[in-house]
Backbone of each chain as ProteinMPNN parsed JSONL, in Angstrom:
{"seq_chain_A": "XXXXXXXXXXXXXXXXXXXXXXXXXXXXXXXXXXXXXXXXXXXXXXXXXXXXXXXXXXXXXXXXXXXXXXXXXXXXXXXXXXX", "coords_chain_A": {"N_chain_A": [[-6.6, 6.189, -20.282], [-4.24, 8.545, -19.437], [-3.075, 9.709, -16.492], [-1.539, 12.291, -14.47], [-1.5, 13.175, -11.787], [-0.343, 12.91, -9.316], [2.724, 12.225, -7.456], [4.734, 9.56, -6.111], [6.15, 9.492, -2.965], [7.906, 7.624, -1.018], [5.672, 6.23, 1.187], [3.815, 8.138, 0.771], [1.718, 10.179, -1.272], [2.305, 12.844, -3.333], [0.735, 15.775, -4.45], [0.848, 16.816, -7.895], [-0.453, 18.45, -9.706], [-3.092, 20.682, -10.456], [-5.556, 19.451, -10.165], [-4.789, 17.269, -8.52], [-3.917, 18.728, -6.232], [-6.399, 19.77, -5.48], [-7.815, 17.479, -4.749], [-6.236, 16.626, -2.612], [-6.665, 19.022, -0.913], [-9.366, 18.713, -0.407], [-9.334, 16.384, 1.045], [-7.865, 17.181, 3.312], [-9.583, 19.207, 4.339], [-11.825, 17.711, 4.983], [-10.747, 16.031, 6.9], [-10.144, 17.903, 8.912], [-12.757, 18.68, 9.459], [-13.775, 16.332, 10.465], [-12.165, 15.997, 12.719], [-12.968, 18.305, 14.263], [-15.659, 17.592, 14.605], [-15.409, 15.168, 16.084], [-14.081, 16.087, 18.298], [-15.941, 17.829, 19.483], [-17.677, 16.053, 20.606], [-16.255, 14.484, 22.321], [-14.713, 13.395, 25.516], [-12.203, 13.755, 26.582], [-8.704, 14.534, 25.847], [-7.324, 12.276, 24.964], [-9.474, 10.682, 24.176], [-10.394, 12.11, 21.985], [-8.122, 12.019, 20.283], [-7.726, 9.226, 19.904], [-10.047, 8.434, 18.494], [-9.906, 10.138, 16.302], [-7.49, 9.508, 15.02], [-8.112, 7.002, 13.922], [-10.057, 7.69, 12.085], [-8.556, 9.421, 10.525], [-6.635, 7.62, 9.385], [-8.364, 6.078, 7.719], [-9.229, 8.133, 5.939], [-6.702, 8.71, 4.837], [-6.162, 6.253, 3.692], [-8.095, 5.994, 1.617], [-7.45, 8.358, 0.249], [-4.853, 7.731, -0.628], [-5.414, 5.59, -2.285], [-6.996, 6.707, -4.295], [-5.113, 8.54, -5.246], [-3.095, 6.716, -6.149], [-4.471, 5.531, -8.322], [-4.675, 7.719, -9.965], [-2.116, 8.547, -10.447], [1.039, 8.797, -12.19], [1.333, 5.972, -14.063], [3.468, 3.346, -14.805], [3.844, 1.488, -17.819], [2.444, -1.739, -18.133], [4.006, -4.973, -17.8], [3.223, -6.775, -19.77], [2.246, -5.128, -21.85], [4.659, -3.967, -22.473], [6.057, -6.115, -23.516], [4.572, -6.815, -25.838], [5.168, -4.819, -27.587]], "CA_chain_A": [[-6.361, 7.626, -19.958], [-2.99, 8.65, -18.645], [-3.22, 10.927, -15.577], [-0.324, 12.604, -13.843], [-1.874, 14.116, -10.774], [0.417, 12.704, -8.047], [3.866, 11.406, -7.517], [4.889, 8.848, -4.882], [7.458, 9.638, -2.165], [7.732, 6.618, 0.113], [4.278, 5.789, 1.222], [2.931, 9.353, 0.601], [1.449, 10.654, -2.705], [2.388, 14.272, -3.372], [0.059, 16.307, -5.672], [1.734, 17.483, -8.833], [-1.198, 19.127, -10.631], [-4.21, 21.412, -9.816], [-6.559, 18.46, -9.785], [-4.229, 16.555, -7.364], [-4.001, 19.637, -5.078], [-7.809, 19.897, -5.061], [-8.213, 16.256, -3.924], [-5.491, 16.855, -1.335], [-7.35, 20.017, -0.136], [-10.689, 18.075, -0.019], [-9.016, 15.36, 2.139], [-7.499, 17.953, 4.513], [-10.799, 19.895, 4.832], [-12.689, 16.645, 5.538], [-9.988, 15.547, 8.114], [-10.338, 19.034, 9.889], [-14.165, 18.638, 9.858], [-13.925, 15.094, 11.371], [-11.531, 16.354, 14.0], [-13.873, 19.191, 15.057], [-16.867, 16.846, 15.043], [-15.096, 14.21, 17.207], [-13.613, 16.959, 19.434], [-17.179, 18.337, 20.095], [-18.376, 14.959, 21.325], [-15.401, 13.656, 23.167], [-14.599, 13.796, 26.899], [-10.826, 14.022, 26.92], [-7.851, 14.711, 24.699], [-7.037, 10.949, 24.368], [-10.619, 10.29, 23.48], [-10.413, 12.806, 20.638], [-7.013, 11.481, 19.406], [-7.956, 7.772, 19.517], [-11.09, 8.352, 17.46], [-9.527, 10.876, 15.11], [-6.464, 8.752, 14.279], [-8.819, 5.967, 13.189], [-10.7, 8.423, 10.912], [-7.417, 9.889, 9.674], [-6.166, 6.485, 8.629], [-9.37, 5.791, 6.7], [-9.098, 9.202, 4.964], [-5.409, 8.507, 4.237], [-6.215, 5.009, 2.836], [-8.974, 6.367, 0.502], [-6.737, 9.323, -0.604], [-3.716, 7.081, -1.312], [-5.982, 4.718, -3.361], [-7.313, 7.583, -5.415], [-3.79, 8.989, -5.785], [-2.505, 5.628, -6.897], [-5.122, 5.356, -9.617], [-4.496, 8.955, -10.848], [-0.694, 8.988, -10.591], [1.67, 8.236, -13.46], [1.538, 4.495, -13.977], [4.351, 2.817, -15.814], [3.192, 0.508, -18.535], [2.54, -3.154, -17.602], [5.038, -5.803, -18.488], [2.587, -7.451, -21.038], [2.185, -4.126, -22.874], [6.013, -3.666, -23.04], [6.476, -7.195, -24.342], [3.899, -6.833, -27.051], [5.656, -3.765, -28.471]], "C_chain_A": [[-5.153, 7.757, -19.018], [-3.058, 9.887, -17.771], [-1.835, 11.071, -14.834], [-0.534, 13.529, -12.7], [-1.04, 14.013, -9.434], [1.726, 12.013, -8.413], [4.167, 10.738, -6.157], [6.209, 9.16, -4.245], [7.309, 8.722, -0.989], [6.28, 6.141, 0.092], [3.273, 6.949, 1.08], [2.858, 9.652, -0.88], [1.396, 12.13, -2.693], [1.652, 14.767, -4.587], [1.077, 17.031, -6.598], [0.917, 18.371, -9.865], [-2.315, 19.835, -9.807], [-5.257, 20.386, -9.291], [-6.089, 17.661, -8.538], [-4.263, 17.444, -6.067], [-5.399, 19.797, -4.538], [-8.211, 18.645, -4.322], [-7.508, 16.286, -2.658], [-6.25, 17.854, -0.355], [-8.642, 19.439, 0.435], [-10.397, 17.113, 1.173], [-8.673, 16.093, 3.445], [-8.724, 18.582, 5.128], [-11.733, 18.846, 5.572], [-12.078, 16.107, 6.891], [-10.215, 16.579, 9.25], [-11.831, 19.034, 10.409], [-14.4, 17.479, 10.814], [-13.305, 15.38, 12.693], [-12.436, 17.217, 14.847], [-15.073, 18.509, 15.52], [-16.577, 15.923, 16.203], [-14.755, 15.012, 18.442], [-14.792, 17.497, 20.214], [-17.88, 17.356, 20.933], [-17.532, 14.193, 22.302], [-15.211, 14.252, 24.613], [-13.202, 14.145, 27.378], [-9.901, 14.147, 25.662], [-7.526, 13.233, 24.073], [-8.203, 10.354, 23.594], [-10.747, 10.787, 22.037], [-9.364, 12.149, 19.743], [-7.304, 10.1, 18.957], [-9.0, 7.693, 18.384], [-10.669, 9.082, 16.161], [-8.436, 10.154, 14.296], [-7.088, 7.68, 13.504], [-9.373, 6.574, 11.903], [-9.646, 8.882, 9.951], [-6.852, 8.794, 8.734], [-7.081, 6.072, 7.497], [-9.233, 6.838, 5.56], [-7.813, 9.019, 4.172], [-5.421, 7.294, 3.227], [-7.012, 5.3, 1.495], [-8.124, 7.326, -0.361], [-5.573, 8.64, -1.361], [-4.232, 6.158, -2.469], [-6.321, 5.607, -4.593], [-6.123, 8.146, -6.05], [-3.085, 7.977, -6.565], [-3.115, 5.457, -8.265], [-4.885, 6.497, -10.569], [-3.049, 9.355, -10.915], [-0.071, 8.328, -11.806], [1.897, 6.758, -13.26], [2.39, 4.043, -15.108], [3.584, 1.669, -16.48], [3.42, -0.898, -18.034], [3.512, -3.886, -18.461], [4.55, -6.42, -19.776], [2.586, -6.441, -22.171], [3.587, -3.886, -23.464], [6.426, -4.797, -23.945], [5.935, -7.23, -25.707], [4.385, -5.853, -28.074], [6.822, -4.294, -29.397]], "O_chain_A": [[-5.093, 7.142, -17.954], [-3.094, 11.005, -18.284], [-1.11, 10.098, -14.626], [0.136, 14.556, -12.598], [-1.061, 14.907, -8.588], [1.864, 11.35, -9.44], [3.861, 11.338, -5.126], [7.258, 9.105, -4.887], [6.613, 9.065, -0.034], [5.765, 5.706, -0.938], [2.066, 6.773, 1.243], [3.801, 9.414, -1.635], [0.484, 12.677, -2.073], [1.889, 14.254, -5.68], [1.992, 17.725, -6.155], [1.508, 18.962, -10.768], [-2.448, 19.597, -8.606], [-5.743, 20.464, -8.162], [-6.875, 17.409, -7.625], [-4.59, 16.966, -4.98], [-5.604, 19.94, -3.333], [-8.915, 18.751, -3.317], [-8.123, 15.988, -1.634], [-6.438, 17.564, 0.827], [-8.969, 19.646, 1.603], [-11.139, 17.067, 2.154], [-9.113, 15.704, 4.527], [-8.898, 18.501, 6.344], [-12.311, 19.124, 6.622], [-12.792, 15.791, 7.843], [-10.448, 16.198, 10.397], [-12.114, 19.329, 11.571], [-15.105, 17.601, 11.816], [-13.882, 15.03, 13.723], [-12.661, 16.916, 16.019], [-15.532, 18.73, 16.64], [-17.331, 15.86, 17.174], [-15.128, 14.617, 19.547], [-14.721, 17.628, 21.436], [-18.599, 17.716, 21.865], [-18.036, 13.343, 23.036], [-15.503, 15.42, 24.869], [-13.027, 14.749, 28.436], [-10.34, 13.874, 24.545], [-7.48, 13.051, 22.856], [-8.048, 9.669, 22.583], [-11.111, 10.09, 21.09], [-9.65, 11.768, 18.607], [-7.161, 9.785, 17.776], [-8.816, 6.945, 17.424], [-11.045, 8.671, 15.063], [-8.445, 10.178, 13.065], [-6.598, 7.429, 12.403], [-9.186, 6.051, 10.805], [-9.791, 8.764, 8.734], [-6.632, 8.988, 7.538], [-6.603, 5.744, 6.411], [-9.135, 6.481, 4.385], [-7.826, 9.159, 2.949], [-4.823, 7.312, 2.152], [-6.602, 4.878, 0.414], [-8.067, 7.147, -1.577], [-5.329, 8.911, -2.537], [-3.556, 5.987, -3.484], [-5.98, 5.294, -5.734], [-6.068, 8.246, -7.276], [-2.495, 8.313, -7.592], [-2.407, 5.264, -9.254], [-4.885, 6.328, -11.788], [-2.759, 10.443, -11.413], [-0.634, 7.389, -12.369], [2.611, 6.363, -12.339], [2.082, 4.32, -16.267], [2.795, 0.973, -15.841], [4.509, -1.207, -17.55], [3.811, -3.539, -19.603], [5.3, -6.581, -20.739], [2.876, -6.791, -23.315], [3.762, -3.651, -24.66], [7.043, -4.578, -24.988], [6.627, -7.595, -26.657], [4.094, -5.98, -29.264], [7.356, -3.538, -30.21]]}, "seq_chain_B": "XXXXXXXXXXXXXXXXXXXXXXXXXXXXXXXXXXXXXXXXXXXXXXXXXXXXXXXXXXXXXXXXXXXXXXXXXXXXXXXXXXXXXXXXXXXXXXXXXXXXXXXXXXXXXXXXXXXXXXXXXXXXXXXXXXXXXXXXXX", "coords_chain_B": {"N_chain_B": [[28.891, 7.206, -40.292], [31.191, 5.744, -40.84], [32.266, 5.579, -38.389], [30.499, 3.912, -37.127], [31.07, 1.624, -38.535], [33.634, 1.121, -37.723], [33.275, 0.69, -35.091], [31.895, -1.655, -35.263], [33.789, -3.452, -36.377], [35.666, -3.517, -34.251], [34.231, -4.843, -32.383], [33.972, -7.736, -30.512], [32.171, -9.456, -29.589], [28.558, -9.912, -29.616], [27.001, -6.882, -28.679], [24.733, -5.346, -26.478], [23.618, -2.264, -25.59], [21.543, -1.415, -23.84], [19.249, -3.339, -22.286], [15.928, -4.241, -22.953], [14.42, -5.769, -21.346], [15.465, -5.045, -18.865], [14.274, -2.541, -18.392], [11.58, -3.363, -18.241], [11.617, -4.856, -15.954], [12.459, -2.831, -14.07], [10.176, -1.16, -14.245], [8.254, -2.902, -13.238], [9.105, -3.169, -10.585], [8.785, -0.476, -9.691], [5.986, -0.313, -9.94], [5.206, -2.154, -8.077], [6.223, -1.011, -5.67], [4.545, 1.178, -5.514], [2.041, -0.068, -5.233], [2.483, -1.325, -2.771], [2.721, 0.907, -1.144], [0.119, 1.919, -1.087], [-1.105, -0.287, 0.006], [0.052, -0.363, 2.598], [-1.228, 1.819, 3.815], [-3.896, 0.834, 3.868], [-3.736, -1.417, 5.427], [-3.058, -0.331, 7.863], [-5.284, 0.46, 9.132], [-6.895, -1.899, 10.273], [-4.856, -2.767, 11.901], [-4.38, -0.69, 13.613], [-6.768, -0.759, 15.083], [-6.545, -3.252, 16.28], [-4.29, -2.886, 17.847], [-5.321, -0.915, 19.541], [-7.276, -2.371, 20.841], [-5.745, -4.345, 22.103], [-4.312, -2.725, 23.905], [-6.465, -1.807, 25.358], [-7.298, -4.222, 26.527], [-5.122, -4.619, 28.15], [-5.261, -2.615, 30.045], [-7.81, -2.562, 31.067], [-9.638, -4.565, 33.317], [-11.514, -6.823, 32.791], [-11.69, -6.967, 30.095], [-10.856, -8.513, 26.931], [-8.92, -9.212, 23.996], [-10.313, -10.847, 22.173], [-12.936, -10.598, 23.133], [-13.433, -7.928, 22.718], [-13.151, -7.798, 19.869], [-15.209, -9.465, 19.122], [-17.381, -7.955, 20.093], [-17.123, -5.703, 18.387], [-17.504, -6.94, 15.932], [-20.189, -7.744, 16.153], [-21.465, -5.375, 16.534], [-20.801, -3.636, 14.373], [-20.978, -5.126, 11.757], [-20.373, -5.203, 8.916], [-18.365, -3.379, 8.534], [-16.37, -4.605, 10.086], [-15.979, -7.117, 8.721], [-15.055, -6.012, 6.384], [-12.644, -4.594, 7.051], [-11.224, -6.56, 8.45], [-11.209, -8.876, 7.049], [-11.837, -8.884, 4.243], [-10.11, -6.702, 3.21], [-7.434, -7.526, 4.134], [-7.302, -10.011, 2.688], [-7.426, -9.186, -0.002], [-5.073, -7.667, -0.069], [-3.171, -9.638, 0.352], [-3.494, -11.122, -2.037], [-2.872, -9.142, -4.039], [-0.135, -8.476, -3.306], [1.092, -10.932, -3.462], [0.93, -11.442, -6.211], [2.455, -9.357, -7.228], [4.974, -9.918, -6.212], [5.427, -12.35, -7.436], [5.568, -11.456, -10.135], [7.875, -9.879, -10.24], [9.672, -11.824, -9.434], [9.642, -13.646, -11.536], [10.423, -12.011, -13.681], [12.947, -11.182, -12.979], [14.349, -13.369, -13.269], [13.997, -15.744, -11.567], [15.615, -15.269, -9.007], [17.644, -15.982, -6.072], [18.75, -14.211, -4.282], [20.149, -11.937, -1.834], [19.601, -9.305, -2.347], [17.227, -9.468, -3.88], [15.449, -10.377, -1.961], [15.498, -8.2, -0.332], [14.269, -6.273, -1.939], [11.707, -7.248, -2.076], [10.849, -7.245, 0.517], [9.103, -5.483, 1.903], [6.66, -6.176, 0.764], [6.472, -8.87, 1.573], [6.3, -8.44, 4.353], [3.866, -7.157, 4.441], [2.103, -9.259, 3.586], [2.5, -11.09, 5.656], [1.545, -9.626, 7.856], [-1.091, -9.327, 7.066], [-2.022, -11.95, 7.077], [-1.753, -12.513, 9.888], [-3.665, -10.681, 10.731], [-5.952, -11.795, 9.743], [-5.998, -14.314, 10.998], [-6.185, -13.597, 13.727], [-8.721, -12.416, 13.629], [-10.395, -14.497, 12.813], [-9.886, -16.651, 14.564], [-9.991, -15.851, 17.21]], "CA_chain_B": [[28.756, 5.769, -40.729], [32.495, 5.146, -40.739], [32.327, 5.42, -36.99], [29.7, 2.749, -36.905], [31.767, 0.526, -39.118], [34.857, 0.988, -36.875], [32.75, 0.044, -33.836], [31.554, -3.079, -35.594], [35.049, -4.284, -36.528], [36.27, -3.65, -32.988], [33.339, -5.656, -31.555], [34.347, -9.162, -30.517], [30.923, -10.272, -29.285], [27.303, -8.979, -29.717], [26.795, -5.957, -27.571], [23.454, -4.562, -26.411], [23.873, -1.235, -24.604], [20.447, -1.412, -22.861], [18.271, -4.376, -22.535], [14.545, -3.836, -22.784], [14.045, -6.51, -20.169], [15.862, -4.253, -17.68], [13.158, -1.471, -18.251], [10.358, -4.023, -17.773], [11.838, -5.239, -14.47], [12.325, -1.631, -13.269], [8.754, -0.727, -14.132], [7.487, -3.783, -12.393], [9.547, -2.84, -9.238], [8.147, 0.741, -9.391], [4.54, -0.533, -9.68], [5.137, -2.97, -6.84], [6.423, -0.033, -4.607], [3.368, 2.033, -5.48], [1.024, -0.874, -4.677], [2.785, -1.537, -1.42], [2.489, 2.164, -0.383], [-1.36, 1.959, -0.875], [-1.36, -1.469, 0.915], [0.4, 0.012, 4.0], [-2.322, 2.668, 4.308], [-5.124, 0.053, 4.156], [-3.476, -2.391, 6.526], [-2.834, 0.4, 9.023], [-6.628, 0.601, 9.844], [-7.156, -3.014, 11.198], [-3.669, -2.836, 12.816], [-4.628, 0.326, 14.713], [-7.834, -1.289, 15.887], [-5.999, -4.38, 16.997], [-3.368, -2.277, 18.892], [-6.177, -0.221, 20.593], [-7.958, -3.401, 21.614], [-4.732, -4.94, 23.034], [-4.133, -1.759, 25.016], [-7.703, -1.844, 26.291], [-7.333, -5.449, 27.326], [-4.101, -4.592, 29.152], [-5.574, -1.65, 31.092], [-9.148, -2.85, 31.711], [-9.532, -5.912, 33.953], [-12.259, -7.881, 32.172], [-11.673, -6.788, 28.542], [-9.869, -9.176, 26.139], [-8.888, -8.896, 22.528], [-11.374, -11.609, 21.549], [-14.222, -10.065, 23.485], [-13.53, -6.593, 22.047], [-13.336, -8.05, 18.45], [-16.609, -9.987, 18.98], [-18.237, -6.811, 20.282], [-17.056, -4.894, 17.195], [-18.06, -7.647, 14.793], [-21.684, -7.742, 16.334], [-21.966, -3.925, 16.503], [-20.572, -3.074, 13.014], [-20.597, -6.423, 11.105], [-19.833, -5.071, 7.582], [-17.053, -2.76, 8.632], [-15.406, -5.636, 10.646], [-15.657, -8.056, 7.671], [-14.315, -5.274, 5.363], [-11.272, -4.273, 7.41], [-10.4, -7.607, 9.057], [-11.123, -10.127, 6.186], [-11.683, -8.506, 2.818], [-8.897, -5.91, 2.928], [-6.253, -8.366, 4.146], [-7.299, -10.938, 1.583], [-7.119, -8.411, -1.176], [-3.698, -7.228, 0.038], [-2.383, -10.811, 0.114], [-3.55, -11.425, -3.436], [-2.183, -8.135, -4.718], [1.286, -8.533, -3.082], [1.645, -12.183, -4.046], [1.058, -11.327, -7.617], [3.559, -8.412, -7.442], [6.171, -10.644, -5.864], [5.518, -13.365, -8.584], [5.92, -10.776, -11.366], [9.199, -9.513, -10.05], [10.418, -13.047, -9.353], [9.87, -14.232, -12.923], [11.075, -11.022, -14.624], [14.367, -11.16, -12.583], [15.03, -14.676, -13.59], [13.976, -16.579, -10.36], [16.77, -15.259, -8.213], [17.631, -16.306, -4.658], [19.757, -13.325, -3.708], [19.603, -11.022, -0.649], [19.106, -8.096, -3.004], [15.864, -9.669, -4.323], [14.571, -10.452, -0.828], [15.402, -6.808, 0.21], [13.274, -5.577, -2.749], [10.298, -7.692, -1.823], [10.735, -7.327, 1.985], [7.959, -4.78, 2.244], [5.475, -7.006, 0.339], [6.434, -10.018, 2.449], [5.794, -7.997, 5.587], [2.407, -6.969, 4.313], [1.446, -10.516, 3.506], [2.559, -11.741, 7.021], [0.624, -8.879, 8.767], [-2.397, -9.612, 6.614], [-2.361, -13.32, 7.501], [-1.94, -12.4, 11.288], [-4.987, -10.098, 11.054], [-7.071, -12.827, 9.47], [-6.005, -15.36, 12.011], [-6.763, -12.99, 14.89], [-10.193, -12.185, 13.456], [-11.22, -15.718, 12.696], [-9.67, -17.615, 15.588], [-10.044, -15.41, 18.624]], "C_chain_B": [[30.037, 5.064, -40.589], [32.754, 4.765, -39.289], [31.664, 4.125, -36.624], [30.441, 1.43, -37.343], [33.007, 0.099, -38.232], [34.41, 0.179, -35.626], [32.473, -1.43, -34.141], [32.796, -3.936, -35.777], [35.679, -4.506, -35.223], [35.54, -4.618, -32.083], [33.82, -7.148, -31.624], [33.173, -10.072, -30.229], [29.706, -9.29, -29.406], [27.165, -8.115, -28.5], [25.439, -5.305, -27.645], [23.629, -3.495, -25.288], [22.753, -1.234, -23.473], [19.421, -2.423, -23.124], [16.923, -3.869, -22.167], [13.984, -4.555, -21.521], [14.334, -5.763, -18.826], [14.764, -3.181, -17.343], [11.957, -2.169, -17.703], [10.486, -4.325, -16.353], [11.791, -3.967, -13.569], [10.952, -1.156, -13.176], [8.02, -1.592, -13.213], [7.794, -3.475, -10.953], [8.816, -1.519, -8.781], [6.656, 0.606, -9.125], [4.314, -1.153, -8.387], [5.273, -2.029, -5.63], [5.187, 0.795, -4.419], [2.17, 1.197, -4.862], [1.223, -1.023, -3.15], [2.482, -0.336, -0.55], [0.968, 2.298, -0.091], [-1.712, 0.871, 0.148], [-1.058, -1.105, 2.374], [-0.729, 0.903, 4.63], [-3.553, 1.829, 4.686], [-4.909, -0.857, 5.253], [-3.33, -1.65, 7.762], [-4.168, 0.459, 9.809], [-6.856, -0.614, 10.751], [-5.983, -3.191, 12.244], [-3.876, -1.904, 13.958], [-5.75, -0.148, 15.609], [-7.354, -2.409, 16.803], [-5.167, -3.858, 18.238], [-4.282, -1.632, 19.956], [-6.835, -1.249, 21.477], [-6.977, -4.1, 22.546], [-4.456, -4.039, 24.138], [-5.281, -1.744, 25.935], [-7.66, -3.07, 27.124], [-6.235, -5.441, 28.421], [-4.514, -3.67, 30.325], [-6.964, -1.845, 31.758], [-9.221, -4.244, 32.128], [-10.271, -7.04, 33.209], [-12.382, -7.781, 30.595], [-10.572, -7.659, 27.929], [-9.95, -8.836, 24.692], [-10.063, -9.622, 21.813], [-12.718, -11.004, 21.874], [-14.47, -8.74, 22.765], [-13.844, -6.823, 20.515], [-14.821, -8.586, 18.203], [-17.642, -8.803, 19.077], [-18.296, -5.936, 18.937], [-17.729, -5.573, 16.071], [-19.632, -7.653, 14.839], [-22.228, -6.357, 16.135], [-21.855, -3.398, 15.021], [-20.079, -4.27, 12.103], [-19.857, -6.132, 9.703], [-18.487, -4.406, 7.608], [-15.972, -3.789, 9.193], [-14.954, -6.614, 9.523], [-14.782, -7.338, 6.564], [-12.793, -5.079, 5.803], [-10.495, -5.505, 7.956], [-10.38, -8.933, 8.172], [-10.938, -9.702, 4.737], [-10.462, -7.785, 2.472], [-7.576, -6.76, 2.998], [-6.117, -9.41, 3.076], [-6.895, -10.321, 0.305], [-5.599, -8.048, -1.224], [-2.803, -8.49, -0.188], [-2.241, -11.152, -1.32], [-2.632, -10.505, -4.254], [-0.568, -8.277, -4.631], [1.871, -9.859, -3.523], [1.89, -12.088, -5.532], [2.262, -10.361, -8.052], [4.882, -9.129, -7.245], [6.466, -11.666, -7.037], [5.99, -12.696, -9.828], [7.35, -10.44, -11.307], [10.129, -10.75, -10.084], [10.694, -13.607, -10.716], [10.664, -13.266, -13.877], [12.597, -11.038, -14.224], [14.965, -12.472, -12.729], [15.147, -15.649, -12.344], [15.251, -16.488, -9.51], [16.608, -15.665, -6.721], [18.677, -15.51, -3.948], [19.186, -12.488, -2.595], [19.07, -9.729, -1.26], [17.661, -8.238, -3.379], [14.999, -9.673, -3.079], [14.409, -9.037, -0.124], [14.396, -6.024, -0.618], [11.932, -5.928, -2.37], [9.93, -7.714, -0.317], [9.416, -6.586, 2.526], [6.647, -5.527, 1.901], [5.261, -8.176, 1.281], [5.871, -9.614, 3.83], [4.314, -7.733, 5.59], [1.617, -8.219, 4.284], [1.4, -11.164, 4.933], [1.583, -11.006, 7.922], [-0.799, -9.198, 8.357], [-2.875, -11.013, 7.198], [-2.587, -13.312, 9.048], [-3.262, -11.774, 11.583], [-6.111, -11.091, 10.845], [-7.186, -13.851, 10.489], [-6.616, -14.825, 13.321], [-8.214, -12.804, 14.785], [-10.932, -13.48, 13.45], [-11.055, -16.646, 13.883], [-9.548, -17.107, 16.917], [-11.486, -15.311, 19.061]], "O_chain_B": [[30.041, 3.88, -40.25], [33.386, 3.747, -39.005], [32.226, 3.324, -35.877], [30.436, 0.389, -36.687], [33.324, -1.078, -38.058], [35.024, -0.798, -35.198], [32.792, -2.317, -33.35], [32.804, -5.084, -35.335], [36.219, -5.592, -35.013], [36.117, -5.158, -31.139], [34.03, -7.693, -32.707], [33.164, -11.257, -30.56], [29.831, -8.069, -29.312], [27.215, -8.618, -27.378], [25.026, -4.786, -28.682], [23.774, -3.871, -24.125], [23.066, -1.064, -22.295], [18.753, -2.352, -24.156], [16.769, -3.145, -21.183], [13.192, -3.997, -20.762], [13.587, -5.841, -17.851], [14.404, -2.971, -16.184], [11.332, -1.653, -16.777], [9.557, -4.084, -15.581], [11.199, -3.979, -12.489], [10.537, -0.756, -12.088], [7.205, -1.093, -12.437], [6.881, -3.5, -10.127], [8.306, -1.443, -7.663], [6.101, 1.268, -8.248], [3.395, -0.797, -7.649], [4.542, -2.195, -4.653], [4.806, 1.094, -3.287], [1.399, 1.729, -4.064], [0.29, -0.873, -2.362], [2.056, -0.47, 0.597], [0.576, 2.726, 0.994], [-2.523, 1.096, 1.047], [-1.803, -1.48, 3.279], [-1.103, 0.743, 5.792], [-4.183, 2.087, 5.712], [-5.846, -1.093, 6.015], [-3.47, -2.303, 8.796], [-4.149, 0.504, 11.039], [-7.009, -0.401, 11.954], [-6.193, -3.723, 13.334], [-3.605, -2.23, 15.113], [-5.676, 0.056, 16.82], [-7.736, -2.476, 17.971], [-5.308, -4.283, 19.384], [-4.034, -1.794, 21.151], [-6.953, -1.065, 22.688], [-7.339, -4.42, 23.678], [-4.358, -4.503, 25.274], [-5.121, -1.678, 27.153], [-7.95, -3.011, 28.319], [-6.35, -6.114, 29.445], [-4.147, -3.931, 31.47], [-7.225, -1.35, 32.855], [-8.876, -5.111, 31.325], [-9.699, -8.113, 33.017], [-13.147, -8.509, 29.962], [-9.428, -7.556, 28.37], [-10.923, -8.247, 24.219], [-10.714, -9.041, 20.945], [-13.571, -10.897, 20.993], [-15.567, -8.473, 22.274], [-14.69, -6.13, 19.95], [-15.511, -8.21, 17.255], [-18.584, -8.685, 18.293], [-19.363, -5.528, 18.477], [-18.452, -4.937, 15.303], [-20.306, -7.583, 13.811], [-23.334, -6.183, 15.622], [-22.792, -2.77, 14.53], [-18.9, -4.356, 11.758], [-18.847, -6.768, 9.398], [-17.58, -4.762, 6.856], [-14.816, -3.775, 8.768], [-13.768, -6.908, 9.372], [-13.926, -7.952, 5.927], [-11.857, -5.354, 5.052], [-9.264, -5.511, 7.934], [-9.689, -9.906, 8.472], [-9.985, -10.121, 4.081], [-9.781, -8.173, 1.523], [-6.745, -6.727, 2.09], [-5.02, -9.694, 2.594], [-6.08, -10.887, -0.423], [-4.958, -8.12, -2.272], [-1.777, -8.39, -0.862], [-1.153, -11.429, -1.826], [-1.775, -10.948, -5.018], [0.167, -8.216, -5.616], [3.034, -9.913, -3.922], [2.894, -12.572, -6.055], [2.928, -10.564, -9.067], [5.808, -8.958, -8.038], [7.592, -11.789, -7.518], [6.77, -13.302, -10.562], [8.047, -10.699, -12.288], [11.208, -10.721, -10.675], [11.818, -13.996, -11.031], [11.443, -13.693, -14.73], [13.441, -10.911, -15.111], [16.103, -12.654, -12.294], [16.187, -16.263, -12.104], [15.914, -17.504, -9.3], [15.489, -15.671, -6.209], [19.414, -16.035, -3.113], [17.976, -12.341, -2.422], [18.153, -9.127, -0.702], [16.899, -7.281, -3.239], [13.929, -9.064, -3.08], [13.412, -8.738, 0.533], [13.709, -5.167, -0.061], [11.05, -5.071, -2.318], [8.84, -8.147, 0.059], [8.764, -7.046, 3.464], [5.677, -5.498, 2.657], [4.154, -8.474, 1.729], [5.069, -10.346, 4.411], [3.598, -8.019, 6.55], [0.547, -8.279, 4.889], [0.373, -11.71, 5.336], [0.856, -11.644, 8.683], [-1.658, -9.333, 9.229], [-3.981, -11.153, 7.719], [-3.491, -14.004, 9.518], [-3.957, -12.188, 12.511], [-7.054, -11.208, 11.629], [-8.287, -14.261, 10.858], [-7.445, -15.487, 13.946], [-8.923, -13.013, 15.77], [-12.013, -13.568, 14.033], [-11.99, -17.378, 14.204], [-9.039, -17.823, 17.78], [-11.761, -14.959, 20.208]]}, "name": "protein", "num_of_chains": 2, "seq": "XXXXXXXXXXXXXXXXXXXXXXXXXXXXXXXXXXXXXXXXXXXXXXXXXXXXXXXXXXXXXXXXXXXXXXXXXXXXXXXXXXXXXXXXXXXXXXXXXXXXXXXXXXXXXXXXXXXXXXXXXXXXXXXXXXXXXXXXXXXXXXXXXXXXXXXXXXXXXXXXXXXXXXXXXXXXXXXXXXXXXXXXXXXXXXXXXXXXXXXXXXXXXXXXXXXXXXXXXXXXX"}
């Protein structure tokens, strides 16, 4: 199945379709929810930021992996050779 | 058709306007760049934790990187093994195969341009090895 939901710009995957934007929106909403949850339990600004950055990196890692799998993939070298 | 015959007569050696091999190499480089983009995100998690522990050991008198990592490994065993062992190992394998593919497709070059192309992957491999060493030997 050939999906074209994201395009890569450096280390970031930019959504290019409705499905891609929905995944991006889900990631953003979850990141905001995590921020509010951490902020409600933390004792200082640095406490909030330290814990939030860790969660944000995990969200970013999962998002980029999903985006990598659903972005336009060029054909593998073996497929090209067999043609 | 006449135009084609003229071109043929003027040709002194076989000419190939675009090699297919060139496309295969370009695709391999694009795939490698995409893989390394994902790899940077995954490696940032253990690197961030190590940086936080190093800062903690600098500012707290009795805390060391080793003691903090041991505390993390005993508190959250699976997460520690996932981010400090499994992820770096997977990244090493993925990036080594990517470099190997580009190396063979580009005809085993030893040029600065080739090393510039794979510098991101090499950095990822080095960082992954450092994370594994820190996790296993501290």
